MARNUBA-392961 format. One record per residue (C-alpha): y, x, z. Coordinates in steps of 0.2 Angstrom, whole numbers, padded with zeros to 4 digits, always signed. Layout:
<sites>
YXZ;...
</sites>
This chain:
<sites>
+0000+0000+0000;+0017+0007-0004;+0031+0007+0007;+0047-0003+0006;+0063+0004+0006;+0080-0006+0006;+0097+0002+0001;+0109+0003+0013;+0123+0010+0002;+0127+0009-0016;+0140+0017-0027;+0142+0015-0046;+0141+0030-0056;+0146+0036-0073;+0133+0031-0087;+0126+0016-0080;+0120+0025-0063;+0120+0021-0045;+0119+0033-0031;+0109+0024-0017;+0105+0027+0000;+0090+0020+0007;+0087+0014+0024;+0075+0030+0025;+0090+0041+0025;+0086+0045+0007;+0098+0047-0008;+0093+0044-0025;+0100+0040-0042;+0095+0024-0052;+0098+0023-0070;+0101+0004-0075;+0104+0008-0094;+0085+0004-0099;+0086-0012-0092;+0102-0017-0101;+0095-0024-0117;+0086-0037-0105;+0097-0054-0106;+0099-0053-0088;+0105-0036-0085;+0116-0038-0102;+0133-0042-0093;+0132-0025-0082;+0136-0017-0099;+0154-0021-0095;+0160-0008-0083;+0171-0020-0073;+0155-0031-0070;+0145-0014-0068;+0158-0008-0053;+0155-0024-0043;+0139-0019-0036;+0138-0020-0018;+0123-0020-0005;+0115-0039-0003;+0104-0043+0012;+0088-0035+0006;+0094-0024-0012;+0109-0025-0022;+0118-0037-0032;+0132-0038-0045;+0146-0051-0047;+0137-0067-0056;+0121-0067-0044;+0113-0051-0055;+0101-0042-0043;+0087-0031-0043;+0071-0028-0032;+0073-0014-0020;+0055-0008-0024;+0061-0006-0041;+0076+0004-0035;+0067+0016-0026;+0051+0019-0037;+0060+0021-0052;+0074+0031-0046;+0076+0051-0042;+0078+0060-0027;+0096+0068-0026;
</sites>
């Protein structure tokens, strides 16, 4: 069984990347660009919308209710 970690801090970076600190104090970079072809994530192509990212109760979210699973964020990101 995989461990589950939740974001406690998020910062939008250039090139559709996010710097995320998880509740295990690990900092990781997540690249959202591969997801932008999906219609659900397409609004994030707009840099204003992308930069609205914030912590939600269990993960992160953007304006308009766009969110992503914390396991997706953790296991598909790169440790800094």
